[in-house]
C-alpha positions as CSV (number, residue, x, y, z in Angstrom):
1,M,1.7,1.4,-12.4
2,G,0.3,2.7,-9.2
3,L,-2.9,4.5,-8.2
4,E,-2.0,7.9,-9.6
5,E,-4.8,10.5,-10.0
6,D,-5.2,10.3,-13.8
7,Q,-2.9,7.5,-15.0
8,G,-3.0,4.8,-12.4
9,L,-5.0,1.7,-11.9
10,D,-8.7,2.0,-11.4
11,V,-10.1,0.6,-8.1
12,W,-12.6,-1.3,-10.3
13,D,-9.6,-3.1,-12.0
14,M,-8.1,-3.8,-8.5
15,S,-11.2,-5.8,-7.7
16,Y,-10.4,-8.1,-10.6
17,L,-6.7,-8.2,-9.7
18,L,-7.4,-9.1,-6.1
19,G,-9.8,-11.9,-7.2
20,G,-7.2,-13.5,-9.4
21,H,-8.9,-12.7,-12.7
22,V,-6.0,-10.8,-14.2
23,P,-3.3,-13.0,-15.9
24,D,0.4,-12.7,-15.2
25,H,2.2,-10.0,-17.2
26,F,-1.1,-8.3,-18.0
27,Q,-0.6,-4.8,-19.4
28,F,-2.9,-2.4,-17.6
29,N,-4.3,0.5,-19.6
30,P,-5.8,3.3,-17.5
31,A,-8.0,4.3,-20.5
32,V,-9.6,0.8,-20.7
33,R,-11.3,-1.0,-17.8
34,I,-10.9,-4.7,-17.3
35,T,-14.0,-6.7,-18.1
36,R,-14.9,-10.3,-18.3
37,E,-14.3,-10.0,-22.1
38,S,-10.8,-8.6,-21.6
39,A,-8.0,-10.7,-23.3
40,G,-6.7,-13.3,-20.9
41,F,-9.4,-12.7,-18.3
42,V,-9.3,-15.7,-15.8
43,K,-12.9,-16.7,-15.4
44,D,-12.2,-19.4,-12.7
45,P,-9.1,-18.4,-10.7
46,G,-7.4,-20.9,-8.5
47,L,-5.9,-20.4,-5.1
48,A,-2.5,-19.6,-6.7
49,D,-4.1,-16.8,-8.8
50,V,-5.7,-14.8,-6.1
51,I,-3.9,-12.1,-4.0
52,H,-3.2,-13.1,-0.4
53,C,-1.7,-9.9,0.9
54,V,-1.7,-6.2,-0.2
55,A,1.2,-3.8,0.5
56,L,0.5,-0.1,0.0
57,V,3.8,1.6,-0.5
58,I,3.6,5.3,0.5
59,D,6.2,8.0,0.2
60,G,6.4,9.4,3.7
61,S,7.9,12.6,2.5
62,T,5.0,13.5,0.1
63,Y,1.9,12.0,1.9
64,K,0.8,15.3,3.3
65,V,0.6,16.8,-0.2
66,M,-0.8,13.7,-1.9
67,S,-4.0,14.5,-3.7
68,S,-7.3,13.5,-2.1
69,K,-8.1,11.4,-5.2
70,V,-5.0,9.3,-4.7
71,K,-5.7,8.9,-1.0
72,E,-9.3,7.9,-1.9
73,N,-7.9,5.3,-4.3
74,L,-5.6,3.9,-1.6
75,L,-8.5,3.7,0.8
76,G,-10.7,2.0,-1.9
77,V,-8.1,-0.7,-2.5
78,Q,-7.8,-1.2,1.3
79,T,-11.6,-1.6,1.5
80,L,-11.7,-4.1,-1.4
81,A,-9.0,-6.1,0.3
82,R,-10.5,-6.1,3.7
83,D,-13.9,-7.1,2.3
84,R,-12.1,-10.2,1.0
85,D,-10.3,-10.8,4.3
86,I,-7.0,-10.0,2.6
87,P,-4.4,-8.4,5.0
88,V,-3.3,-4.9,4.2
89,H,0.1,-3.5,5.2
90,V,1.5,0.0,4.6
91,V,5.2,0.4,3.8
92,L,6.4,3.9,4.5
93,T,9.3,4.9,2.3
94,K,11.7,7.9,2.2
95,V,11.4,8.5,5.9
96,D,14.9,10.0,5.8
97,K,13.4,13.0,4.0
98,V,10.8,13.4,6.8
99,C,13.5,13.9,9.4
100,E,16.6,15.1,7.6
101,D,18.4,15.6,11.0
102,E,18.6,11.8,11.3
103,A,19.4,11.2,7.6
104,D,23.2,10.8,8.3
105,D,22.5,8.1,10.9
106,P,19.5,5.9,9.8
107,S,19.5,4.2,13.2
108,L,18.2,7.4,14.8
109,I,15.1,7.4,12.5
110,F,13.4,5.0,14.9
111,R,13.7,7.5,17.7
112,S,12.5,10.5,15.7
113,R,9.4,12.4,16.8
114,A,8.8,13.5,13.2
115,I,8.7,9.8,12.0
116,E,6.6,8.9,15.0
117,K,4.1,11.6,14.0
118,K,4.1,10.6,10.4
119,V,3.6,6.9,11.2
120,K,0.6,7.9,13.5
121,E,-0.8,10.1,10.8
122,I,-0.8,7.4,8.2
123,S,-1.8,4.7,10.7
124,D,-4.8,6.8,11.7
125,A,-5.7,7.5,8.0
126,F,-5.8,3.8,7.1
127,G,-6.9,2.4,10.5
128,I,-3.8,0.2,10.5
129,Q,-1.7,-0.4,13.6
130,S,2.0,0.4,13.2
131,I,4.4,-2.5,13.7
132,L,6.9,-2.1,16.5
133,D,10.4,-2.6,15.3
134,Y,12.7,-4.8,17.4
135,N,15.1,-1.9,17.8
136,H,12.5,-0.4,20.3
137,V,12.3,-3.6,22.4
138,Q,14.8,-4.9,24.8
139,L,14.7,-8.7,24.6
140,S,15.4,-10.9,27.6
141,D,18.1,-13.5,27.3
142,R,15.9,-16.1,29.1
């Protein structure tokens, strides 16, 4: 379950999830919010229970048409994580659909202006620096 507009996780629930209060295999229900009285609620989470890193997986081919509500939810999760000093990373998927010219040879994707533009757009939206892939760097043999 993701952060869909009507059926996804609520940002409020994400607060409890990040804090380690949600037990393993918990069945989220978008119609019912998590509370301290929810079945299995972990009142005193240990270090192994809390979230240590958040990965936001974003479809690069549909980000531009993603609803403002879903974008708002993603930014809300990012804010919750940052407030807890939890690192946030964005994984951009389906980049081959962003630049179909390079779809036949995936190694060309890293040189694509369309991908560069999409990465910048999402990087700017989330205030996250893009990570330079080693394919772009010439390493010295020293």
